[in-house]
mmJSON file of the N, C-alpha and C atoms, coordinates in Angstrom:
{"data_MODEL":{"atom_site":{
"group_PDB":["ATOM","ATOM","ATOM","ATOM","ATOM","ATOM","ATOM","ATOM","ATOM","ATOM","ATOM","ATOM","ATOM","ATOM","ATOM","ATOM","ATOM","ATOM","ATOM","ATOM","ATOM","ATOM","ATOM","ATOM","ATOM","ATOM","ATOM","ATOM","ATOM","ATOM","ATOM","ATOM","ATOM","ATOM","ATOM","ATOM","ATOM","ATOM","ATOM","ATOM","ATOM","ATOM","ATOM","ATOM","ATOM","ATOM","ATOM","ATOM","ATOM","ATOM","ATOM","ATOM","ATOM","ATOM","ATOM","ATOM","ATOM","ATOM","ATOM","ATOM","ATOM","ATOM","ATOM","ATOM","ATOM","ATOM","ATOM","ATOM","ATOM","ATOM","ATOM","ATOM","ATOM","ATOM","ATOM","ATOM","ATOM","ATOM","ATOM","ATOM","ATOM","ATOM","ATOM","ATOM","ATOM","ATOM","ATOM","ATOM","ATOM","ATOM","ATOM","ATOM","ATOM","ATOM","ATOM","ATOM","ATOM","ATOM","ATOM","ATOM","ATOM","ATOM","ATOM","ATOM","ATOM","ATOM","ATOM","ATOM","ATOM","ATOM","ATOM","ATOM","ATOM","ATOM","ATOM","ATOM","ATOM","ATOM","ATOM","ATOM","ATOM","ATOM","ATOM","ATOM","ATOM","ATOM","ATOM","ATOM","ATOM","ATOM","ATOM","ATOM","ATOM","ATOM","ATOM","ATOM","ATOM","ATOM","ATOM","ATOM","ATOM","ATOM","ATOM","ATOM","ATOM","ATOM","ATOM","ATOM","ATOM","ATOM","ATOM","ATOM","ATOM","ATOM","ATOM","ATOM","ATOM","ATOM","ATOM","ATOM","ATOM","ATOM","ATOM","ATOM","ATOM","ATOM","ATOM","ATOM","ATOM","ATOM","ATOM","ATOM","ATOM","ATOM","ATOM","ATOM","ATOM","ATOM","ATOM","ATOM","ATOM","ATOM","ATOM","ATOM","ATOM","ATOM","ATOM","ATOM","ATOM","ATOM","ATOM","ATOM","ATOM","ATOM","ATOM","ATOM","ATOM","ATOM","ATOM","ATOM","ATOM","ATOM","ATOM","ATOM","ATOM","ATOM","ATOM","ATOM","ATOM","ATOM","ATOM","ATOM","ATOM","ATOM","ATOM","ATOM","ATOM","ATOM","ATOM","ATOM","ATOM","ATOM","ATOM","ATOM","ATOM","ATOM","ATOM","ATOM","ATOM","ATOM","ATOM","ATOM","ATOM","ATOM","ATOM","ATOM","ATOM","ATOM","ATOM","ATOM","ATOM","ATOM","ATOM"],
"id":[1,2,3,4,5,6,7,8,9,10,11,12,13,14,15,16,17,18,19,20,21,22,23,24,25,26,27,28,29,30,31,32,33,34,35,36,37,38,39,40,41,42,43,44,45,46,47,48,49,50,51,52,53,54,55,56,57,58,59,60,61,62,63,64,65,66,67,68,69,70,71,72,73,74,75,76,77,78,79,80,81,82,83,84,85,86,87,88,89,90,91,92,93,94,95,96,97,98,99,100,101,102,103,104,105,106,107,108,109,110,111,112,113,114,115,116,117,118,119,120,121,122,123,124,125,126,127,128,129,130,131,132,133,134,135,136,137,138,139,140,141,142,143,144,145,146,147,148,149,150,151,152,153,154,155,156,157,158,159,160,161,162,163,164,165,166,167,168,169,170,171,172,173,174,175,176,177,178,179,180,181,182,183,184,185,186,187,188,189,190,191,192,193,194,195,196,197,198,199,200,201,202,203,204,205,206,207,208,209,210,211,212,213,214,215,216,217,218,219,220,221,222,223,224,225,226,227,228,229,230,231,232,233,234,235,236,237,238,239,240,241,242,243],
"type_symbol":["N","C","C","N","C","C","N","C","C","N","C","C","N","C","C","N","C","C","N","C","C","N","C","C","N","C","C","N","C","C","N","C","C","N","C","C","N","C","C","N","C","C","N","C","C","N","C","C","N","C","C","N","C","C","N","C","C","N","C","C","N","C","C","N","C","C","N","C","C","N","C","C","N","C","C","N","C","C","N","C","C","N","C","C","N","C","C","N","C","C","N","C","C","N","C","C","N","C","C","N","C","C","N","C","C","N","C","C","N","C","C","N","C","C","N","C","C","N","C","C","N","C","C","N","C","C","N","C","C","N","C","C","N","C","C","N","C","C","N","C","C","N","C","C","N","C","C","N","C","C","N","C","C","N","C","C","N","C","C","N","C","C","N","C","C","N","C","C","N","C","C","N","C","C","N","C","C","N","C","C","N","C","C","N","C","C","N","C","C","N","C","C","N","C","C","N","C","C","N","C","C","N","C","C","N","C","C","N","C","C","N","C","C","N","C","C","N","C","C","N","C","C","N","C","C","N","C","C","N","C","C","N","C","C","N","C","C","N","C","C","N","C","C"],
"label_atom_id":["N","CA","C","N","CA","C","N","CA","C","N","CA","C","N","CA","C","N","CA","C","N","CA","C","N","CA","C","N","CA","C","N","CA","C","N","CA","C","N","CA","C","N","CA","C","N","CA","C","N","CA","C","N","CA","C","N","CA","C","N","CA","C","N","CA","C","N","CA","C","N","CA","C","N","CA","C","N","CA","C","N","CA","C","N","CA","C","N","CA","C","N","CA","C","N","CA","C","N","CA","C","N","CA","C","N","CA","C","N","CA","C","N","CA","C","N","CA","C","N","CA","C","N","CA","C","N","CA","C","N","CA","C","N","CA","C","N","CA","C","N","CA","C","N","CA","C","N","CA","C","N","CA","C","N","CA","C","N","CA","C","N","CA","C","N","CA","C","N","CA","C","N","CA","C","N","CA","C","N","CA","C","N","CA","C","N","CA","C","N","CA","C","N","CA","C","N","CA","C","N","CA","C","N","CA","C","N","CA","C","N","CA","C","N","CA","C","N","CA","C","N","CA","C","N","CA","C","N","CA","C","N","CA","C","N","CA","C","N","CA","C","N","CA","C","N","CA","C","N","CA","C","N","CA","C","N","CA","C","N","CA","C","N","CA","C","N","CA","C","N","CA","C","N","CA","C","N","CA","C","N","CA","C"],
"label_alt_id":[null,null,null,null,null,null,null,null,null,null,null,null,null,null,null,null,null,null,null,null,null,null,null,null,null,null,null,null,null,null,null,null,null,null,null,null,null,null,null,null,null,null,null,null,null,null,null,null,null,null,null,null,null,null,null,null,null,null,null,null,null,null,null,null,null,null,null,null,null,null,null,null,null,null,null,null,null,null,null,null,null,null,null,null,null,null,null,null,null,null,null,null,null,null,null,null,null,null,null,null,null,null,null,null,null,null,null,null,null,null,null,null,null,null,null,null,null,null,null,null,null,null,null,null,null,null,null,null,null,null,null,null,null,null,null,null,null,null,null,null,null,null,null,null,null,null,null,null,null,null,null,null,null,null,null,null,null,null,null,null,null,null,null,null,null,null,null,null,null,null,null,null,null,null,null,null,null,null,null,null,null,null,null,null,null,null,null,null,null,null,null,null,null,null,null,null,null,null,null,null,null,null,null,null,null,null,null,null,null,null,null,null,null,null,null,null,null,null,null,null,null,null,null,null,null,null,null,null,null,null,null,null,null,null,null,null,null,null,null,null,null,null,null],
"label_comp_id":["MET","MET","MET","ILE","ILE","ILE","LYS","LYS","LYS","LYS","LYS","LYS","GLN","GLN","GLN","ASN","ASN","ASN","LEU","LEU","LEU","ILE","ILE","ILE","ASP","ASP","ASP","MET","MET","MET","GLU","GLU","GLU","GLY","GLY","GLY","ILE","ILE","ILE","VAL","VAL","VAL","THR","THR","THR","GLU","GLU","GLU","SER","SER","SER","LEU","LEU","LEU","PRO","PRO","PRO","ASN","ASN","ASN","ALA","ALA","ALA","MET","MET","MET","PHE","PHE","PHE","ARG","ARG","ARG","ALA","ALA","ALA","CYS","CYS","CYS","LEU","LEU","LEU","ASP","ASP","ASP","ASN","ASN","ASN","GLY","GLY","GLY","CYS","CYS","CYS","GLN","GLN","GLN","VAL","VAL","VAL","LEU","LEU","LEU","THR","THR","THR","HIS","HIS","HIS","ILE","ILE","ILE","SER","SER","SER","GLY","GLY","GLY","ARG","ARG","ARG","ILE","ILE","ILE","ARG","ARG","ARG","ARG","ARG","ARG","SER","SER","SER","TYR","TYR","TYR","ILE","ILE","ILE","ARG","ARG","ARG","ILE","ILE","ILE","LEU","LEU","LEU","PRO","PRO","PRO","GLY","GLY","GLY","ASP","ASP","ASP","ARG","ARG","ARG","VAL","VAL","VAL","ARG","ARG","ARG","ALA","ALA","ALA","GLU","GLU","GLU","LEU","LEU","LEU","SER","SER","SER","PRO","PRO","PRO","TYR","TYR","TYR","ASP","ASP","ASP","LEU","LEU","LEU","ALA","ALA","ALA","LYS","LYS","LYS","GLY","GLY","GLY","ARG","ARG","ARG","ILE","ILE","ILE","ILE","ILE","ILE","TYR","TYR","TYR","ARG","ARG","ARG","LEU","LEU","LEU","LYS","LYS","LYS","ASN","ASN","ASN","LYS","LYS","LYS","GLN","GLN","GLN","THR","THR","THR","SER","SER","SER","THR","THR","THR","THR","THR","THR","GLN","GLN","GLN"],
"label_asym_id":["A","A","A","A","A","A","A","A","A","A","A","A","A","A","A","A","A","A","A","A","A","A","A","A","A","A","A","A","A","A","A","A","A","A","A","A","A","A","A","A","A","A","A","A","A","A","A","A","A","A","A","A","A","A","A","A","A","A","A","A","A","A","A","A","A","A","A","A","A","A","A","A","A","A","A","A","A","A","A","A","A","A","A","A","A","A","A","A","A","A","A","A","A","A","A","A","A","A","A","A","A","A","A","A","A","A","A","A","A","A","A","A","A","A","A","A","A","A","A","A","A","A","A","A","A","A","A","A","A","A","A","A","A","A","A","A","A","A","A","A","A","A","A","A","A","A","A","A","A","A","A","A","A","A","A","A","A","A","A","A","A","A","A","A","A","A","A","A","A","A","A","A","A","A","A","A","A","A","A","A","A","A","A","A","A","A","A","A","A","A","A","A","A","A","A","A","A","A","A","A","A","A","A","A","A","A","A","A","A","A","A","A","A","A","A","A","A","A","A","A","A","A","A","A","A","A","A","A","A","A","A","A","A","A","A","A","A","A","A","A","A","A","A"],
"label_entity_id":["1","1","1","1","1","1","1","1","1","1","1","1","1","1","1","1","1","1","1","1","1","1","1","1","1","1","1","1","1","1","1","1","1","1","1","1","1","1","1","1","1","1","1","1","1","1","1","1","1","1","1","1","1","1","1","1","1","1","1","1","1","1","1","1","1","1","1","1","1","1","1","1","1","1","1","1","1","1","1","1","1","1","1","1","1","1","1","1","1","1","1","1","1","1","1","1","1","1","1","1","1","1","1","1","1","1","1","1","1","1","1","1","1","1","1","1","1","1","1","1","1","1","1","1","1","1","1","1","1","1","1","1","1","1","1","1","1","1","1","1","1","1","1","1","1","1","1","1","1","1","1","1","1","1","1","1","1","1","1","1","1","1","1","1","1","1","1","1","1","1","1","1","1","1","1","1","1","1","1","1","1","1","1","1","1","1","1","1","1","1","1","1","1","1","1","1","1","1","1","1","1","1","1","1","1","1","1","1","1","1","1","1","1","1","1","1","1","1","1","1","1","1","1","1","1","1","1","1","1","1","1","1","1","1","1","1","1","1","1","1","1","1","1"],
"label_seq_id":[1,1,1,2,2,2,3,3,3,4,4,4,5,5,5,6,6,6,7,7,7,8,8,8,9,9,9,10,10,10,11,11,11,12,12,12,13,13,13,14,14,14,15,15,15,16,16,16,17,17,17,18,18,18,19,19,19,20,20,20,21,21,21,22,22,22,23,23,23,24,24,24,25,25,25,26,26,26,27,27,27,28,28,28,29,29,29,30,30,30,31,31,31,32,32,32,33,33,33,34,34,34,35,35,35,36,36,36,37,37,37,38,38,38,39,39,39,40,40,40,41,41,41,42,42,42,43,43,43,44,44,44,45,45,45,46,46,46,47,47,47,48,48,48,49,49,49,50,50,50,51,51,51,52,52,52,53,53,53,54,54,54,55,55,55,56,56,56,57,57,57,58,58,58,59,59,59,60,60,60,61,61,61,62,62,62,63,63,63,64,64,64,65,65,65,66,66,66,67,67,67,68,68,68,69,69,69,70,70,70,71,71,71,72,72,72,73,73,73,74,74,74,75,75,75,76,76,76,77,77,77,78,78,78,79,79,79,80,80,80,81,81,81],
"pdbx_PDB_ins_code":[null,null,null,null,null,null,null,null,null,null,null,null,null,null,null,null,null,null,null,null,null,null,null,null,null,null,null,null,null,null,null,null,null,null,null,null,null,null,null,null,null,null,null,null,null,null,null,null,null,null,null,null,null,null,null,null,null,null,null,null,null,null,null,null,null,null,null,null,null,null,null,null,null,null,null,null,null,null,null,null,null,null,null,null,null,null,null,null,null,null,null,null,null,null,null,null,null,null,null,null,null,null,null,null,null,null,null,null,null,null,null,null,null,null,null,null,null,null,null,null,null,null,null,null,null,null,null,null,null,null,null,null,null,null,null,null,null,null,null,null,null,null,null,null,null,null,null,null,null,null,null,null,null,null,null,null,null,null,null,null,null,null,null,null,null,null,null,null,null,null,null,null,null,null,null,null,null,null,null,null,null,null,null,null,null,null,null,null,null,null,null,null,null,null,null,null,null,null,null,null,null,null,null,null,null,null,null,null,null,null,null,null,null,null,null,null,null,null,null,null,null,null,null,null,null,null,null,null,null,null,null,null,null,null,null,null,null,null,null,null,null,null,null],
"Cartn_x":[0.8,0.087,1.317,0.621,1.893,0.704,1.96,0.932,1.471,0.054,0.226,1.105,2.199,3.121,2.424,0.877,0.747,-0.236,0.054,-0.922,-0.132,-0.883,-0.345,-0.807,0.246,-0.385,-0.144,-1.563,-1.075,-1.941,-1.426,-1.958,-2.978,-3.911,-5.09,-5.724,-6.54,-7.647,-9.083,-10.156,-11.083,-11.426,-12.812,-13.196,-15.047,-15.109,-17.123,-16.923,-17.959,-18.511,-19.745,-19.737,-20.577,-21.81,-22.74,-23.284,-22.351,-22.587,-22.124,-20.916,-20.567,-19.039,-18.093,-18.673,-17.682,-17.253,-16.34,-15.172,-15.459,-14.595,-14.414,-13.723,-12.317,-11.281,-9.897,-9.498,-8.39,-7.174,-6.838,-4.493,-4.549,-2.66,-2.158,-1.689,-2.096,-1.632,-2.898,-3.694,-5.136,-6.382,-5.754,-7.005,-8.084,-9.245,-11.077,-10.812,-10.803,-10.908,-12.5,-13.2,-14.199,-12.959,-13.438,-12.755,-13.437,-13.276,-14.333,-13.124,-13.709,-12.744,-12.376,-11.132,-10.474,-11.447,-11.17,-12.045,-10.793,-9.971,-8.756,-9.249,-9.463,-10.437,-11.353,-12.127,-14.054,-13.447,-12.612,-13.33,-12.435,-11.82,-10.889,-11.977,-12.806,-13.658,-12.967,-12.525,-11.939,-12.421,-12.994,-13.58,-13.177,-13.579,-13.101,-13.896,-13.589,-14.245,-13.997,-14.849,-13.993,-13.073,-12.16,-10.491,-10.175,-9.926,-8.729,-8.056,-6.846,-5.652,-5.369,-5.321,-5.783,-4.029,-4.775,-2.853,-4.198,-4.042,-5.502,-4.408,-4.678,-4.728,-5.145,-4.607,-5.242,-4.845,-5.457,-5.969,-5.013,-3.537,-3.839,-4.283,-5.493,-6.842,-7.559,-8.053,-8.7,-8.649,-8.118,-7.26,-8.577,-9.475,-10.913,-11.309,-11.105,-11.434,-10.407,-10.501,-9.528,-9.934,-9.143,-9.636,-8.638,-9.057,-8.342,-7.706,-7.191,-5.589,-5.506,-5.339,-3.99,-5.041,-5.473,-5.226,-4.44,-3.549,-2.903,-3.322,-2.22,-2.762,-2.346,-3.206,-2.666,-1.745,-0.947,0.249,0.727,0.635,0.266,1.46,0.821,1.537,2.341,2.725,3.929,3.27,2.842,2.897,3.43,4.65,5.792,6.546,6.66,7.098,8.803],
"Cartn_y":[-0.974,-0.117,1.483,2.236,3.056,4.436,5.19,5.768,7.217,8.153,9.289,10.58,11.155,11.884,13.37,13.647,15.299,15.336,13.795,13.813,13.991,14.43,14.585,13.246,12.579,11.407,12.004,12.503,12.958,11.553,11.708,10.487,11.161,10.834,11.444,10.481,10.847,9.56,10.5,8.986,8.796,9.65,10.831,11.349,11.237,11.86,10.749,9.983,9.759,8.028,8.529,9.114,8.975,8.469,8.604,7.699,8.128,6.547,6.004,6.361,5.671,5.172,6.268,7.267,9.009,9.135,9.5,9.653,11.28,11.659,12.973,12.812,13.393,12.399,14.612,14.013,15.015,14.724,15.633,15.111,15.761,15.319,15.412,17.165,17.639,19.052,19.761,19.293,20.092,20.308,19.838,20.465,18.746,19.663,18.579,18.18,16.839,16.711,15.649,15.834,14.984,13.745,12.826,11.902,10.841,9.817,8.568,6.721,5.738,4.456,4.518,4.591,4.102,2.869,1.762,0.725,-0.398,-0.664,-1.717,-1.99,-0.965,-1.173,-1.71,-1.14,-1.546,-2.914,-3.621,-5.242,-5.389,-5.516,-6.452,-6.394,-5.468,-5.131,-5.4,-4.292,-3.676,-2.31,-3.029,-2.117,-0.932,0.432,1.835,2.274,2.226,2.982,4.093,5.429,6.542,5.408,6.344,6.752,5.839,5.35,4.165,5.451,4.823,5.836,5.318,6.379,5.847,6.615,6.896,7.036,8.188,9.047,9.762,10.598,10.262,11.332,12.408,13.64,14.292,14.965,16.323,16.407,17.896,18.152,20.041,21.035,20.258,21.288,21.38,20.774,20.191,19.653,20.671,20.21,19.899,20.199,19.758,18.16,17.626,16.343,15.86,14.146,13.246,12.13,10.966,9.51,8.265,7.936,6.87,5.538,5.325,4.485,3.781,3.694,2.843,3.136,1.538,2.102,1.527,2.099,2.043,1.186,-0.051,-0.791,0.086,-0.331,-0.2,-0.595,0.135,-0.256,-0.209,-2.425,-2.859,-2.034,-1.686,-1.422,-2.331,-2.341,-4.042,-2.918,-4.056,-3.852,-4.787,-4.758,-5.645,-4.749,-4.983,-4.108,-4.602],
"Cartn_z":[-0.303,-0.17,-0.202,-0.695,-1.081,0.077,0.679,1.953,0.634,0.856,0.418,1.065,0.396,0.312,1.127,1.415,1.804,2.787,4.064,4.479,6.075,7.347,8.273,9.272,10.293,10.478,11.859,13.131,14.49,14.974,16.014,17.363,18.194,19.102,19.982,20.729,21.034,22.071,21.215,21.3,20.809,21.895,22.103,22.681,23.176,21.394,21.422,20.539,20.482,19.631,19.212,17.527,16.98,15.756,15.022,14.656,13.35,12.451,10.73,11.503,12.33,12.621,12.415,13.043,13.118,14.432,14.714,15.994,16.088,17.449,17.643,18.793,17.997,18.375,19.412,20.181,21.035,20.432,19.36,19.178,20.297,19.733,21.337,20.809,20.071,20.364,20.785,20.972,21.746,21.075,19.558,18.292,18.647,18.268,17.506,17.097,16.101,15.022,14.74,13.761,13.541,12.391,12.956,12.525,12.196,10.99,10.404,10.25,10.663,9.937,8.823,8.581,7.517,6.81,6.034,5.239,5.596,6.074,6.679,8.098,8.967,10.46,9.95,8.859,9.09,8.623,7.544,6.997,8.214,9.211,10.366,10.862,10.925,12.756,14.119,13.981,14.678,15.526,16.777,17.557,18.337,17.663,17.767,19.148,20.779,21.735,22.312,23.199,24.316,24.603,24.974,25.99,24.505,23.531,22.593,22.184,21.932,22.004,20.225,19.164,17.229,17.094,15.798,15.193,13.835,13.782,12.474,12.115,9.791,8.762,8.517,8.209,8.519,7.394,6.748,4.894,5.594,5.24,4.676,4.817,4.039,3.728,4.503,4.898,5.868,7.395,8.039,9.653,11.048,10.476,10.938,10.943,9.946,9.594,9.39,10.181,9.088,9.404,9.392,9.12,10.486,10.85,11.448,11.038,11.497,10.558,10.813,12.944,13.723,14.726,16.086,16.983,18.061,18.525,19.245,20.158,20.956,22.103,22.834,24.047,25.754,25.813,27.178,27.775,28.972,28.824,30.11,31.559,32.871,33.598,33.744,34.813,35.55,37.03,37.914,39.297,40.373,39.786,40.162,41.099,42.634,43.734,43.978],
"occupancy":[1.0,1.0,1.0,1.0,1.0,1.0,1.0,1.0,1.0,1.0,1.0,1.0,1.0,1.0,1.0,1.0,1.0,1.0,1.0,1.0,1.0,1.0,1.0,1.0,1.0,1.0,1.0,1.0,1.0,1.0,1.0,1.0,1.0,1.0,1.0,1.0,1.0,1.0,1.0,1.0,1.0,1.0,1.0,1.0,1.0,1.0,1.0,1.0,1.0,1.0,1.0,1.0,1.0,1.0,1.0,1.0,1.0,1.0,1.0,1.0,1.0,1.0,1.0,1.0,1.0,1.0,1.0,1.0,1.0,1.0,1.0,1.0,1.0,1.0,1.0,1.0,1.0,1.0,1.0,1.0,1.0,1.0,1.0,1.0,1.0,1.0,1.0,1.0,1.0,1.0,1.0,1.0,1.0,1.0,1.0,1.0,1.0,1.0,1.0,1.0,1.0,1.0,1.0,1.0,1.0,1.0,1.0,1.0,1.0,1.0,1.0,1.0,1.0,1.0,1.0,1.0,1.0,1.0,1.0,1.0,1.0,1.0,1.0,1.0,1.0,1.0,1.0,1.0,1.0,1.0,1.0,1.0,1.0,1.0,1.0,1.0,1.0,1.0,1.0,1.0,1.0,1.0,1.0,1.0,1.0,1.0,1.0,1.0,1.0,1.0,1.0,1.0,1.0,1.0,1.0,1.0,1.0,1.0,1.0,1.0,1.0,1.0,1.0,1.0,1.0,1.0,1.0,1.0,1.0,1.0,1.0,1.0,1.0,1.0,1.0,1.0,1.0,1.0,1.0,1.0,1.0,1.0,1.0,1.0,1.0,1.0,1.0,1.0,1.0,1.0,1.0,1.0,1.0,1.0,1.0,1.0,1.0,1.0,1.0,1.0,1.0,1.0,1.0,1.0,1.0,1.0,1.0,1.0,1.0,1.0,1.0,1.0,1.0,1.0,1.0,1.0,1.0,1.0,1.0,1.0,1.0,1.0,1.0,1.0,1.0,1.0,1.0,1.0,1.0,1.0,1.0,1.0,1.0,1.0,1.0,1.0,1.0,1.0,1.0,1.0,1.0,1.0,1.0],
"B_iso_or_equiv":[0.0,0.0,0.0,0.0,0.0,0.0,0.0,0.0,0.0,0.0,0.0,0.0,0.0,0.0,0.0,0.0,0.0,0.0,0.0,0.0,0.0,0.0,0.0,0.0,0.0,0.0,0.0,0.0,0.0,0.0,0.0,0.0,0.0,0.0,0.0,0.0,0.0,0.0,0.0,0.0,0.0,0.0,0.0,0.0,0.0,0.0,0.0,0.0,0.0,0.0,0.0,0.0,0.0,0.0,0.0,0.0,0.0,0.0,0.0,0.0,0.0,0.0,0.0,0.0,0.0,0.0,0.0,0.0,0.0,0.0,0.0,0.0,0.0,0.0,0.0,0.0,0.0,0.0,0.0,0.0,0.0,0.0,0.0,0.0,0.0,0.0,0.0,0.0,0.0,0.0,0.0,0.0,0.0,0.0,0.0,0.0,0.0,0.0,0.0,0.0,0.0,0.0,0.0,0.0,0.0,0.0,0.0,0.0,0.0,0.0,0.0,0.0,0.0,0.0,0.0,0.0,0.0,0.0,0.0,0.0,0.0,0.0,0.0,0.0,0.0,0.0,0.0,0.0,0.0,0.0,0.0,0.0,0.0,0.0,0.0,0.0,0.0,0.0,0.0,0.0,0.0,0.0,0.0,0.0,0.0,0.0,0.0,0.0,0.0,0.0,0.0,0.0,0.0,0.0,0.0,0.0,0.0,0.0,0.0,0.0,0.0,0.0,0.0,0.0,0.0,0.0,0.0,0.0,0.0,0.0,0.0,0.0,0.0,0.0,0.0,0.0,0.0,0.0,0.0,0.0,0.0,0.0,0.0,0.0,0.0,0.0,0.0,0.0,0.0,0.0,0.0,0.0,0.0,0.0,0.0,0.0,0.0,0.0,0.0,0.0,0.0,0.0,0.0,0.0,0.0,0.0,0.0,0.0,0.0,0.0,0.0,0.0,0.0,0.0,0.0,0.0,0.0,0.0,0.0,0.0,0.0,0.0,0.0,0.0,0.0,0.0,0.0,0.0,0.0,0.0,0.0,0.0,0.0,0.0,0.0,0.0,0.0,0.0,0.0,0.0,0.0,0.0,0.0],
"pdbx_formal_charge":[null,null,null,null,null,null,null,null,null,null,null,null,null,null,null,null,null,null,null,null,null,null,null,null,null,null,null,null,null,null,null,null,null,null,null,null,null,null,null,null,null,null,null,null,null,null,null,null,null,null,null,null,null,null,null,null,null,null,null,null,null,null,null,null,null,null,null,null,null,null,null,null,null,null,null,null,null,null,null,null,null,null,null,null,null,null,null,null,null,null,null,null,null,null,null,null,null,null,null,null,null,null,null,null,null,null,null,null,null,null,null,null,null,null,null,null,null,null,null,null,null,null,null,null,null,null,null,null,null,null,null,null,null,null,null,null,null,null,null,null,null,null,null,null,null,null,null,null,null,null,null,null,null,null,null,null,null,null,null,null,null,null,null,null,null,null,null,null,null,null,null,null,null,null,null,null,null,null,null,null,null,null,null,null,null,null,null,null,null,null,null,null,null,null,null,null,null,null,null,null,null,null,null,null,null,null,null,null,null,null,null,null,null,null,null,null,null,null,null,null,null,null,null,null,null,null,null,null,null,null,null,null,null,null,null,null,null,null,null,null,null,null,null],
"auth_seq_id":[1,1,1,2,2,2,3,3,3,4,4,4,5,5,5,6,6,6,7,7,7,8,8,8,9,9,9,10,10,10,11,11,11,12,12,12,13,13,13,14,14,14,15,15,15,16,16,16,17,17,17,18,18,18,19,19,19,20,20,20,21,21,21,22,22,22,23,23,23,24,24,24,25,25,25,26,26,26,27,27,27,28,28,28,29,29,29,30,30,30,31,31,31,32,32,32,33,33,33,34,34,34,35,35,35,36,36,36,37,37,37,38,38,38,39,39,39,40,40,40,41,41,41,42,42,42,43,43,43,44,44,44,45,45,45,46,46,46,47,47,47,48,48,48,49,49,49,50,50,50,51,51,51,52,52,52,53,53,53,54,54,54,55,55,55,56,56,56,57,57,57,58,58,58,59,59,59,60,60,60,61,61,61,62,62,62,63,63,63,64,64,64,65,65,65,66,66,66,67,67,67,68,68,68,69,69,69,70,70,70,71,71,71,72,72,72,73,73,73,74,74,74,75,75,75,76,76,76,77,77,77,78,78,78,79,79,79,80,80,80,81,81,81],
"auth_comp_id":["MET","MET","MET","ILE","ILE","ILE","LYS","LYS","LYS","LYS","LYS","LYS","GLN","GLN","GLN","ASN","ASN","ASN","LEU","LEU","LEU","ILE","ILE","ILE","ASP","ASP","ASP","MET","MET","MET","GLU","GLU","GLU","GLY","GLY","GLY","ILE","ILE","ILE","VAL","VAL","VAL","THR","THR","THR","GLU","GLU","GLU","SER","SER","SER","LEU","LEU","LEU","PRO","PRO","PRO","ASN","ASN","ASN","ALA","ALA","ALA","MET","MET","MET","PHE","PHE","PHE","ARG","ARG","ARG","ALA","ALA","ALA","CYS","CYS","CYS","LEU","LEU","LEU","ASP","ASP","ASP","ASN","ASN","ASN","GLY","GLY","GLY","CYS","CYS","CYS","GLN","GLN","GLN","VAL","VAL","VAL","LEU","LEU","LEU","THR","THR","THR","HIS","HIS","HIS","ILE","ILE","ILE","SER","SER","SER","GLY","GLY","GLY","ARG","ARG","ARG","ILE","ILE","ILE","ARG","ARG","ARG","ARG","ARG","ARG","SER","SER","SER","TYR","TYR","TYR","ILE","ILE","ILE","ARG","ARG","ARG","ILE","ILE","ILE","LEU","LEU","LEU","PRO","PRO","PRO","GLY","GLY","GLY","ASP","ASP","ASP","ARG","ARG","ARG","VAL","VAL","VAL","ARG","ARG","ARG","ALA","ALA","ALA","GLU","GLU","GLU","LEU","LEU","LEU","SER","SER","SER","PRO","PRO","PRO","TYR","TYR","TYR","ASP","ASP","ASP","LEU","LEU","LEU","ALA","ALA","ALA","LYS","LYS","LYS","GLY","GLY","GLY","ARG","ARG","ARG","ILE","ILE","ILE","ILE","ILE","ILE","TYR","TYR","TYR","ARG","ARG","ARG","LEU","LEU","LEU","LYS","LYS","LYS","ASN","ASN","ASN","LYS","LYS","LYS","GLN","GLN","GLN","THR","THR","THR","SER","SER","SER","THR","THR","THR","THR","THR","THR","GLN","GLN","GLN"],
"auth_asym_id":["A","A","A","A","A","A","A","A","A","A","A","A","A","A","A","A","A","A","A","A","A","A","A","A","A","A","A","A","A","A","A","A","A","A","A","A","A","A","A","A","A","A","A","A","A","A","A","A","A","A","A","A","A","A","A","A","A","A","A","A","A","A","A","A","A","A","A","A","A","A","A","A","A","A","A","A","A","A","A","A","A","A","A","A","A","A","A","A","A","A","A","A","A","A","A","A","A","A","A","A","A","A","A","A","A","A","A","A","A","A","A","A","A","A","A","A","A","A","A","A","A","A","A","A","A","A","A","A","A","A","A","A","A","A","A","A","A","A","A","A","A","A","A","A","A","A","A","A","A","A","A","A","A","A","A","A","A","A","A","A","A","A","A","A","A","A","A","A","A","A","A","A","A","A","A","A","A","A","A","A","A","A","A","A","A","A","A","A","A","A","A","A","A","A","A","A","A","A","A","A","A","A","A","A","A","A","A","A","A","A","A","A","A","A","A","A","A","A","A","A","A","A","A","A","A","A","A","A","A","A","A","A","A","A","A","A","A","A","A","A","A","A","A"],
"auth_atom_id":["N","CA","C","N","CA","C","N","CA","C","N","CA","C","N","CA","C","N","CA","C","N","CA","C","N","CA","C","N","CA","C","N","CA","C","N","CA","C","N","CA","C","N","CA","C","N","CA","C","N","CA","C","N","CA","C","N","CA","C","N","CA","C","N","CA","C","N","CA","C","N","CA","C","N","CA","C","N","CA","C","N","CA","C","N","CA","C","N","CA","C","N","CA","C","N","CA","C","N","CA","C","N","CA","C","N","CA","C","N","CA","C","N","CA","C","N","CA","C","N","CA","C","N","CA","C","N","CA","C","N","CA","C","N","CA","C","N","CA","C","N","CA","C","N","CA","C","N","CA","C","N","CA","C","N","CA","C","N","CA","C","N","CA","C","N","CA","C","N","CA","C","N","CA","C","N","CA","C","N","CA","C","N","CA","C","N","CA","C","N","CA","C","N","CA","C","N","CA","C","N","CA","C","N","CA","C","N","CA","C","N","CA","C","N","CA","C","N","CA","C","N","CA","C","N","CA","C","N","CA","C","N","CA","C","N","CA","C","N","CA","C","N","CA","C","N","CA","C","N","CA","C","N","CA","C","N","CA","C","N","CA","C","N","CA","C","N","CA","C","N","CA","C","N","CA","C","N","CA","C","N","CA","C"],
"pdbx_PDB_model_num":[1,1,1,1,1,1,1,1,1,1,1,1,1,1,1,1,1,1,1,1,1,1,1,1,1,1,1,1,1,1,1,1,1,1,1,1,1,1,1,1,1,1,1,1,1,1,1,1,1,1,1,1,1,1,1,1,1,1,1,1,1,1,1,1,1,1,1,1,1,1,1,1,1,1,1,1,1,1,1,1,1,1,1,1,1,1,1,1,1,1,1,1,1,1,1,1,1,1,1,1,1,1,1,1,1,1,1,1,1,1,1,1,1,1,1,1,1,1,1,1,1,1,1,1,1,1,1,1,1,1,1,1,1,1,1,1,1,1,1,1,1,1,1,1,1,1,1,1,1,1,1,1,1,1,1,1,1,1,1,1,1,1,1,1,1,1,1,1,1,1,1,1,1,1,1,1,1,1,1,1,1,1,1,1,1,1,1,1,1,1,1,1,1,1,1,1,1,1,1,1,1,1,1,1,1,1,1,1,1,1,1,1,1,1,1,1,1,1,1,1,1,1,1,1,1,1,1,1,1,1,1,1,1,1,1,1,1,1,1,1,1,1,1]
}}}
């Protein structure tokens, strides 16, 4: 799969689940964006819930909308003393 050159990759946290597989995400830089799920995630039945950390692609022409391309795994905290 060829990656497009002019897209901006950002990480953030999903804050709200909306109808039609749309999500509102708060990016690491503090911006709120409206995102939808990429086709590959949709085909793989990966479930996105509020609170999940995701990677999103943004177009430089419209920074208010984006596409979720990856759901990051939660880091396990070790409780060993």
